[in-house]
ROTOR-395923 format. One record per atom (N, C-alpha, C): residue in one letter; z, x, y negated. Coordinates in steps of 0.001 Angstrom, whole numbers, plus 524288, in hexadecimal, padded with zeros to 5 digits. Each point is the difference from the previous one (the first is absolute). Layout:
N
AZXY
...
***
This chain:
271
M8020E803658030F
M7FEBA7FC187FCE7
M7FE708050A7FB0D
P7FD547FF207FC65
P7FF51800687FB74
P8044A801D17FDB1
K8032C804C67FB22
K8075C7FF307FE8C
K7FC78801147FA0C
F801827FD157FCEB
F7FF977FED97F9F8
F80453802C87FD20
A7FD38801987FAEC
A805E8802D67FCB9
A7FCA87FD047FA43
A80382800287FDD8
A7FFF77FBDE7FB47
A80017804AC7FB8E
N7FA257FEA07FD8A
N80090802D57FBE7
N8035F7FFD97FB4C
L803AE8027F7FEDA
L804217FE747FB9A
L7FDB57FF677F9E3
T7FBCC80377800B8
T7FC45800077F8C0
T7FCE17FA828005B
M7FE277FDB2803EA
M7FC5D7FB4780115
M805627F96B7FF30
M802D5800F8803F7
M803557FC1D80239
M8041D7FE687FBE4
F7FFB47FCCE802F7
F806417FF6F7FD57
F80257800727F8DB
T7FAE87FEE47FE07
T8005B803537F8BA
T801C57FBDC7FF04
E802E17FB5180092
E803E07FCEB7FE52
E804AD8029A7FE6A
L801F78042C8028D
L802E18045D7FE33
L80081804B27FF60
P80406801317FD94
P802398056E7FE96
P7FD3180369804C8
F7FD288046A7FD16
F7FE728041780940
F802E88017C7FFF1
L805EA7FFDB7FF68
L802AC801C9802F1
L802D07FB35803EF
D801B97FCD57FD9A
D7FF007FC24803E8
D7FBBC7FC4980156
R7FB888031B80220
R7FDF47FD2780273
R7FFA3802E380791
F80297804E97FF20
F8022E801D48066F
F801F67FB998014C
A805D77FD157FECB
A8013F7FDB8802EB
A7FDFA7FB8A80092
A7FD5F7FC3B7FDF2
A7FC267FB697FDF3
A7FCEE801AD8065F
A7FCB88049A80054
A7FC1F8011A80545
A804E17FEE38056C
A80402802F17FED9
A803A17FFED80528
A801347FA5D80074
A801947FBC67FAC1
A800E47FB298024A
A7FBE87FDBE80202
A7F9A58024A80069
A7FA3E7FE1C800D1
A80022800E980412
S8040C802BB802F0
S7FD0A800F8806DA
S7FF1C8051E7FF0F
F7FD17803C87FB01
F7FC0A802ED80102
F804B68056A80153
Q7FCBB8038680477
Q8042E805448013E
Q7FE0A804277FD19
A7FCA98027A7FDED
A7FCDF801A37FC8B
A7FD2F7FE927FA66
V80058804057FD70
V7FF127FEA97FA4B
V7FBA7806AB7FE4A
E7FD067FD9E7FCB9
E7FC74805397FCCE
E8001D7FE3F7F9FD
F7FD878030B7FDCB
F801127FDDC7F9BF
F7FAB88050D7FD02
L80012800067FD02
L7FB02802D07FB54
L802DB803EE7FF37
F80493802817FD6A
F800FA802B57FE45
F805A07FEF67FFAB
P8029E80253803C7
P806CB803927FCE7
P80328802097FC27
Y7FB8E8017C7FDB6
Y8017E804147FBBB
Y8042D7FF157FAC9
D7FFC97F9BE8000C
D804AC7FF377FB5E
D802BC7FF9C800E2
F803388013E8051B
F804617FE3280181
F80243804F2804BF
E80535800D37FF1A
E802B2803F680355
E800037FF398040E
K7FE228051B803E3
K800847FEA08040D
K803317FEF38044D
Q8069D801817FB86
Q803337FD9F803CC
Q8017A7FA1E7FE09
Q7FD887FDD57FEFB
Q7FFF87FA177FE43
Q7FC717FC2F802D1
I7FBC4803208008A
I7FB827FE4780411
I800B67FFAC805C2
A8035F803D88024F
A801B78026180593
A804D37FD3F80012
D8034C7FCAA7FBF5
D8065E7FE2B801D9
D7FEA57F949800CB
L7F9EB7FFB37FD00
L7FFC57FA718000F
L7FCCF7FDCF805D2
L7FB5F804AA80300
L7FDEB800CE80428
L803F97FE75805A5
A804F8803937FFEE
A804A17FF618042A
A8013C7FC707FE8A
A801207FE3A7FB80
A802E57FAE37FECD
A7FE3A7FAE080425
N7FB9C800417FDDA
N7FBEC7FB1080236
N7FCAF8021D8050A
E801FF80315802D0
E7FDE3803748058F
E7F8E87FF887FF71
L8002F803E87FC43
L7F9417FE408001B
L7FED9803967FE3A
T7FA2E7FFAC802E6
T7FC108064180179
T7FBDC801437FA9B
L801B4805BB7FDB0
L7FB227FF237FD12
L7FAD1803808001D
V7FC577FC2D8024B
V7FACF80228801C7
V7FC9A802857FEA3
L800527FEF87F8F7
L7FC4D803807FD79
L802387FF7D7FA5A
H7FDF0803EA7FCA2
H7FF497FFB17FA13
H7FAAF8038E7FF61
N7FEB07FF217F8FA
N7FCAE805968007D
N7FF4D803B97FEA4
L7FD65802C27FE45
L7FF5A804AC7FB6E
L801B97FE097F99F
P80225803647FF39
P800347FEEB7FA5F
P7FAD47FFA47FC89
A7FCEC7FCBA7FDEF
A7FBFD7FDAA7FE0D
A7FC49800847FAC1
G80327803CE7FBE4
G800057FE467FCE0
G8023E7FCC27FB0E
D7FD9D7FF167FC81
D8027F7FD8C7FB4B
D7FE3C7FA3E80283
W802417FDBC80407
W7FEC77F8D9802F2
W7FEF97FB097FBB7
A80260801947FC91
A802E37FD317FB70
A7FC267FFF27FB3B
G7FCD98032080091
G7FBA5801C87FD4E
G7FBF07FEA880269
G800927FE9E80374
G7FA797FE7980415
G7FD2C8040F80277
E803148031E7FEC1
E7FECD80616806E0
E800CE7FD188064C
R7FD1D800578019D
R800C57FF21805BF
R7FEFE804BE80210
G8026A8033F7FF59
G8007D804ED8036B
G7FB24804917FE62
I8034D8068180039
I7FD80804567FE68
I7FC97801AF804A8
G7FF51800BA803EB
G7FE52801CB803AA
G7FB49803617FF6E
C7FBA67FC067FB56
C7FD9F804C080133
C7FC567FFE07F9F7
H8071C801A57FE3B
H7FE03801327FA7A
H800E98077B7FDDC
P7F9FF800F9801D0
P8012F806B47FE6D
P8032C8021D7FCA5
A802397FD4E7FD1D
A803D4803707FACD
A804417FE7D80116
R802867FE0680457
R805457FD80801FA
R801408014380437
V7FF5580519801D3
V8014C80135804F1
V805D580243800DF
D7FFC7802AD7FC2B
D805E7801347FE65
D804687FC4980188
E7FEC67F9E17FC25
E802757FCEB7FF85
E801C77FBC98074D
F7F9C8800A180285
F7FFB67FEAB8017E
F803F880351805E8
R801C9803DA80040
R8000C803498028C
R807737FFF07FF8D
A800897FE4C7FACF
A805E28002C7FD5E
A800FA7F8E4804C8
G7FE667FD637FF08
G7FEED7FBA5801CF
G802528009E8072D
V7FBB78024780051
V8020C8014F80642
V8059B7FFEF802F9
D802468068A7FBF4
D804A67FF3C80003
D805127FCF980009
R7FD4A7FCB57FB59
R804FB7FD9A7FDB8
R7FE147FA46805CE
A7FDF77FEA98019A
A7FD487FC728030E
A8025E802678059B
I800AE803B780208
I803968013780451
I804767FEEE7FF32
D80215802037FA6F
D8072D7FF837FFCD
D800DB7FC3E8001A
Y7FC447FAF77FF44
Y801607F9717FEDC
Y7FF5D7FDA68065A
A7FC88801C88029C
A7FE367FF29805A4
A804C0801AA80482
T80236806247FE48
T803CF801948031F
T804B87FE3580022
A801F57FCF87FAFD
A803D07FE787FE22
A800E47F9C08027C
L7FC0D7FD4A8003F
L7FE617FB7180287
L7FED37FF0B804B9
G7FFF1802DD80338
G7FCF6801418046E
G7FA0A7FBFD8010C
C7FC96801EF7FB11
C7FBAD7FD6780129
C7FC2C8044D802E4
P7FE2E7FE1D803E7
P7FC2D8023080293
P7FBCF800C97FF13
R7FD887FEDC7FABE
R7F9D47FFAF7FE81
R7FFAF7FED67FA1E
V7FC81803667FDAE
V7FFB47FD987FB87
V7F9748011A7FEC9
N7FF767FBA47FA8A
N7FA4C800F7800A7
N7FBE4800EE7FBBB
C7FCD6802B380030
C7FD8F8018E7FC5A
C7FAD77FBD97FAF6
L800907FF0C7FCAB
L7FD4D7FCD27FD8F
L7FB108044A7FBD9
A7FD2B8001B800F2
A7FB3B802147FF38
A7FF8C801077FA6B
G7FF967FA8C7FCBB
G8002E8017F7FAD9
G7F9A57FAE380004
I80055801747F93C
I7FB127FD187FC9D
I7FB67804927FF51
L7FD6D80065801B4
L7FCE4806647FD6D
L7FDF27FEB47FB03
P804A9805AF7FE4C
P8002E802B37FACF
P7F8A37FE9B7FC8B
A8025C7FF687FAC9
A7FBFF7FEC57FCE8
A7FC188072680007
G7FC9F8004480029
G7FC4E806577FFEE
G80154801FB8044E
V801BE8002D8033F
V800058016E80507
V7FC517FE04804DA
S7FD138042280202
S7FD437FEC2803B9
S801647FF48805D9
A7FE377FB7280124
A8014C7FC2E805B5
A80026805B08035E
D7FF15801CA80165
D7FEF8804B28038F
D80568803267FEB1
A801B2802B97F996
A804F6803307FD8B
A804AD7FD7B80333
A7FDA47FA4C7FE8F
A805857FC198013A
A7FF71801A080563
R7FEB97FE0780356
R7FE057FF7D80531
R80522806BD801CF
A7FCF7802AE7FE74
A801728063E80046
A8067F800817FFE0
T801537FCAB7FBF4
T8042A801697FE40
T8041E7FBF480455
L7FE907FC4A8011B
L8037E7FC53802D3
L8018680181805F5
V7FB548042F802CE
V7FFA0801E680359
V804AE8045A80100
E7FFF58032E7FC66
E8043B804507FF87
E803B97FF8B7FE67
N800927F9F57FEB4
N806407FE587FE1F
N8021D7FD6780344
L7FBC47FE30803E2
L802467FD4780533
L801008048C802E2
R7FE0F8037A8019B
R8010C803CB801F7
R805898037F7FFE0
Y800AA800E27F9F7
Y80594800E57FFBF
Y803F27FEFD7FE7F
A7FEDD7F888801CA
A804517FBA1800E7
A800BC800788044A
A7FCE1800F18040E
A7FEF07FCF180595
A8054880528800FE
A7FE4F803757FFE7
A804A68062380185
A80348800BF7FE9B
R7FFF27FE5F7FA42
R806037FEA57FF21
R803397FDF88006B
L7FE887F9E6800DF
L8010B7FBB6803C6
L80310800488065B
E7FC178027E80223
E80035801BD80652
E80307802C67FF94
A802388042C7FC09
A80450800DA803A7
A804528007C7FCBF
A801657FAE57FE54
A802AB7FC6F7FFD6
A800E57FC8A803A0
N7FD637FE8280390
N7FE387FD688037C
N800CD7F9237FCF3
I7FBB87FF1B7FDDF
I7FD9B7FBFC7FB2B
I7FA318006380033
E7FE5E7FB50803CB
E7F9437FE817FF94
E7FDFD8005E7FB42
L7FBB38001B7FD9C
L7FD9A800A27FB6E
L7FC2B7FB8580255
L7FE7B7FB127FC4B
L7FD0E7FC777FF81
L7FBBD800F37FCEA
L7FB447FD0E7FF87
L7FD178005F7FB43
L7FE7E7FA87801B4
E7FEA57FCB57FABC
E7FF597FA5280042
E7FA1D8007A7FCFC
H7FD1A7FA91800D3
H7FAC67FFD97FE01
H800ED7FB3A7FD27
V7FFF67FCEF7FAB7
V800EB7FD107FD4E
V7FC3A7FD3C7FCDE
N7FD197FC2280145
N7FCA67FD547FE45
N7FF4A801927F983
S7FB0F8001F7FF39
S7FD907FFCF7F8A6
S7FFF17FBB37FF28
R800EE7FDD380106
R7FD4A7FBFD7FE6B
R8053D7FC517FB66
D804BB800ED80593
D805357FD8D7FB1C
D801538072C7FC70
I7FEBB8047A800E6
I8008D8034F7FE57
I7FB29802277FE31
P7FD3E800377FD5A
P7FAD5801617FE6C
P8010D807B080040
G7FABA8025A802E7
G800AD805B77FFF4
G8041A8025B80313
F802417FC2B8032E
F802C2803158049E
F7FDE6803A48022D
F801EE80423800D1
F7FCB88045C80245
F7FECE80154806F0
V803827FB48801F0
V7FF907FFE6807B3
V7FFC77FA7B7FEC3
D7FC187FCF380149
D802177FA037FF7B
D7FDDD7FEC98053A
R7FC8C802D980535
R800747FC54802A0
R8021680380803EE
S8006B7FDFF805B2
S803E280250804A3
S7FAA680623801A0
R7FB937FE157FF7C
R7FB5F8052C80202
R800BF804F67FDDA
P80283800217F9D9
P7FC94803D87FD87
P8087A8031C7FF95
A802237FCC2800AD
A804C3800D280138
A801BB802A3804E5
V7FCBF7FE43804DA
V8017D8033080571
V7F93E8045D7FE91
E7FDED801E37FD0D
E7FC5C803E080060
E804B7802957FCB1
I801357FF557FA5C
I803D1804257FD35
I804C7802FF80427
I801B47FBD180699
I803B4801FD80236
I7FE4E804318025B
T7FB457FE28802A8
T7FCA78050880442
T800C6802417FD19
E7FE73800467F93B
E7FDD88061E7FF2B
E80749802967FE7E
V8015C7FD607FF01
V8065880316800ED
V800B88026180418
A8006A7FDAF80314
A800B0802208055E
A806BB801E180152
S8036F7FD837FD12
S803CC7FF61804C5
S801817FC82802DC
A8047A8012B801F8
A801AB7FB4680398
A804457FBD07FF2B
N8014E802EE7FAAD
N804E97FD927FD4B
N7FC9C7FC8D7FB3B
L7FB397FDEF7FFAF
L7FD717FB9F7FC24
L7FF387FC4B80318
K7FF397F9877FEAD
K7FE017FBE580266
K7FEA17FC347FC16
L7FDFC7FDC280321
L7FD5B7FBDC7FB66
L8044B7FAA97FF19
Q801C47FF287FB3E
Q803187FB7180043
Q7FB947FB8A7FF92
Y7FFD37FE5A8031B
Y7FABD7F7EA7FF18
Y803E77FEE97FF4E
D7FE927FD687FBC3
D7FFC17FAD77FD34
D7FD237FC9A80048
I801AA7FA71802F7
I7FC537FBFA80254
I7FE4A7FE817FB5D
Y8010F7FC607FAB8
Y7FF667FED77FC32
Y7FA9A802EC7FC56
H80255805547FF72
H7FB48803C97FDEB
H7FB3C7FF0380393
A8000080221804F4
A7FBA57FE5880291
A7FE3D7FC427FFD1
Q8011E7FBEE80027
Q7FE417FAE38008C
Q7FC1E7FF367FA19
V8031E8023E7FBD1
V7FC7A7FCB67FB4D
V7FBBD8045D7FF25
L7FF5F8053F8020F
L7F9F48029E7FFB8
L7FEA17FFD180502
E801B58008B803DE
E7FD0A80041806DD
E8005B7FC518036F
G804117FD427FF70
G7FFC97FBD2804CA
G7FF7C802E28045E
D7FF7C7FB65804E2
D8006B8036E804CF
D80516802718019F
L803357FEE37FF3F
L8066D8017680095
L80072801E780612
A7FE977FB338032A
A8032B8031D80547
A7FC138034E80210
R7FB3F7FF3D7FFB3
R7FBFC8053C8011A
R8021C8049E7FD41
T800C28006F7FB7A
T801D28052D7FE95
T805068016C8001E
I803CA7FCA7801B3
I806A2802E580232
I7FD49801EB804D9
E7FD737FD988041B
E7FD37802BE80650
E7FD6D804F27FBFF
T7FFE07FF617FE41
T7FB65805EB7FD74
T80269804158010D
E803F17FF1D7FAD0
E80176803687FDB1
E8050B801578023E
F803437FDC58030D
F803697FFFD801D8
F804AA804FD80308
A7FC81801B5800C4
A8037D8061E8014B
A80109802317FA3A
R7FCDE8001D7FDB3
R8003B802767F9D2
R8057F7FC877FCA6
I802307F8EA801E3
I802797FE107FBEF
I8064E801298018A
G80178800E17FC17
G807ED801117FF0F
G802057FBCD7FD3A
H7FEDB7FC117FD3C
H802787FC417FE2E
H7FCBF7FA9A7FFD9
I801197FA2480077
I7FAFF7FC547FE2F
I803797FDEF7FCAA
Q7FE8B7FDCA7FC9C
Q8021E7FD557FB98
Q7FC407F97A7FE88
L802EA7FAE67FF93
L7FD467FBBA800AC
L7FF7B7FE597F81C
A7FB1E7FCDB7FF1B
A800177F9DE7FD9B
A7FCF07FDCC800AD
D800297FB098003B
D7FCE57FD23800A1
D7FC1C800DA7FB3F
N7F91F7FC8E80124
N7FCE6800967FB6E
N7FDD87FB927FFFA
P7FDA67FBE37F9EC
P802C88032B7FB17
P8031C7FEE57FE9E
G802E9803A67F974
G806127FEB280006
G8027C802B68038F
R7FEFE8039380180
R80514804CB80291
R803CA7FCCE8017C
H8000D7FBEB80179
H805C67FC698015F
H801BC8010A8063A
E8021F7FE2480243
E802E27FF2D803B4
E7FBCB7FF0580475
P8020D8026E8057B
P7FC407FC9B804A7
P800BB7FBE57FEF8
G7F94D7FC8180180
G7FE127F9F98015C
G800947FD347FAD7
S8008F8033D7FA1F
S7FC997FCF57FCF5
S7FBD2803487FE61
G7FBA17FFCB800FA
G7FA218024F7FFE0
G7FDAE7FFC08052C
E7FC06804C97FFF9
E7FB477FD7180499
E8008E805D480462
I804D08045080149
I7FFE18021080378
I803CC7FC9B803C0
N7FDE5800C18054A
N802A47FFD48059A
N80504802A3800EF
F805917FF267FCDF
F801FE8032F80352
F802BD800378042A
P801147FC1B80204
P7FFCF7FFF080470
P7FCD080373805E5
Y7FA597FE6F7FE2B
Y7FD538038780489
Y800D78061A7FEBF
L7FE0D800C97F95C
L802558054D7FFB4
L805D08019E8033C
F805DB7FE417FDA9
F8032C8006A8032C
F80046802A080628
R7FD007FBB680131
R7FE6B800B980718
R7FE818045C8008D
R7FB0A801E37FD51
R7FC60804388006D
R802488062D80031
I802AB7FDE97FB9F
I802648074D7FF34
I806337FD6B8033F
D802357FD1380351
D802DE80082803D0
D7FBFF803868046D
E7FC9F7FECC802EF
E7FE28801C3802BE
E7FE43804DC8001B
L7FDD57FF8F7FC22
L7FD408073F7FDFC
L806378038B80028
G804517FCA380036
G804B08058A801C4
G803077FF0A7FB47
Y7FE87800877FB9B
Y805838012B7FBD2
Y802F67FF567FF4D
T802EE802C080002
T8052D7FFBF7FF92
T8027D800E17FAEF
G7FE63800B27FCAB
G802ED801837FAC8
G8009D7FBC07FD13
W800547FE777F97F
W802197FB487FDEF
W7FADE7FF057FD7C
I800FD7FA6F7FCE9
I7FA8A7FC647FEF2
I803A67FFA67F9D4
G7FDBA803DF7FCCE
G802697FDFF7F8CC
G7FEB97FAAD7FFC6
C803977FD267FC87
C7FDA27FC067FFD0
C800FF7FF587F837
E7FA2C803B87FEA0
E80082800AE7FAAA
E7FBC97FBF47FD52
Y802C57FD438002A
Y7FC7F7F9B77FDAD
Y804CC7FD227FC9F
K7FB8B7FCEA7FAC3
K802577FBFC7FD03
K802737FAE87FF8C
P8046B7FEDD803AA
P800B57FA7180166
P7FD007FB417FB80
R7FD0E7FD8C80008
R7FEF47FADE7FE60
R8036A7FDA17FAB8
T806347FFFA8043C
T8014A7FE067FB1E
T8077A803688020D
T804677FEC1802CB
T801488039980156
T800E7802AA80478
T802AB804AF8017F
T7FEC28018C80420
T802B77FD5D803A2
I8038A7FDD18027D
I802967FB1D801A1
I7FDEE7FAE08046B
D7FC207FF6F7FA5C
D7FD457FA6D7FFF4
D7FAB28021380482
G7FD42803887FED0
G7FBF08034780260
G80188803F080496
L802FD7FE7E80303
L801D58037F803E1
L7FF337FAF180654
G7FD177FE437FDDD
G7FE9D7F9E78076E
G7FD4A8040180235
W7FC448051C7FCE3
W7FC638005980421
W8034B805F380265
F806EF800E08008F
F8021A8028E801E5
F801647FD9280326
E802A97FD78800E9
E800A37FB3B803DC
E7FFD58023F806B0
P7FE238002B7FF83
P7FE378025F806F1
P800AF8061A800D1
Y8013A801C37FDC7
Y801D6806007FEA9
Y802348012A7FECC
R805717FD057FE10
R8044E8029B7FDF1
R804747FF9A804D7
S801E4804C57FE39
S8048080077804D2
S80527800817FE22
T8023E7FE16803C7
T805A77FC277FD0D
T803D88055C8013A
R803398014F7FB86
R80392803197FE26
R8062A7FF70801E6
P802A88039E800AB
P803377FE0980359
P803E17FEB97FA53
A803F97FB8A80352
A801577FAC17FD1D
A804C5803877FBE6
T803D48048A802A2
T8024E803937FD86
T7FCEF7FFE47FBC2
Q7FB67802867FD2F
Q7FD87802CF7FC90
Q802087FB507F9D0
T801D3804637FE7A
T7FFEF7FCC67FA93
T7FC768028D7FB07
P7FC437FDC17FEC1
P7FC11804087FA1D
P80312800437FC94
S7FDEC804EC7FF18
S804718010D7F9F1
S7FA5E802297FBEA
S802B67FDDE7FB8C
S7FCC5801277FD9A
S80269801C27F94A
T7FE2C8012D7FBA3
T8049D804017FCE6
T801C37FAED7FB02
S7FF137FC527FF8C
S802C47FAD9800D6
S804607FCF38001D
***
């Protein structure tokens, strides 16, 4: 049966971020992920994970000025030193939080930079990060992000992502396959998952259109979940979607997969 991790950046947004851990546990999630932990103290997050018996399965490398519209700096030739410093910061957080993998966002192609130069920079950055993270026993992922939602995103389909992963040639670099991003530009989800299965290190989901919860759009998630199970995927599937109303009201899709937590557990929040 698939295992689902609540993405606390996208879900439970009716609550402050630090209160979302307890909400996820109360909704029977046993794992969480989020975009970035860096605005909070490591120990603060670690305590919430422990108090709510949650496993952290993923966060991203630092991605530049997110509030200012940046979506990663992996392909930026002028910011290699910043990227490498971000790798060190991610290792510090992931180690403290027991997070086994981090994701790299390639970023938007910078103005005045050729695609060849951006690709060469990204490949070298990924080689550096993969080696540093492997030494810390942390897996590195590369995610494709559709360029309709984020115009100019440098790695916007699964095939170019796999080609870059092949060029990097590190066993510690895998594909983060996002079902939503793939559906927007590619479709053919099951076949692509089958073809690239050996490369996939983590899966995320949202329905299309709207990037809402499963069952809200066109994707046949029950079929995909069965096929992913048949292929032998044992990792977590991150629920990186924006609920149409509240998170709790949109969890009907989760009922067949909900785990029962021990009755003795009392979810803990900062409230």
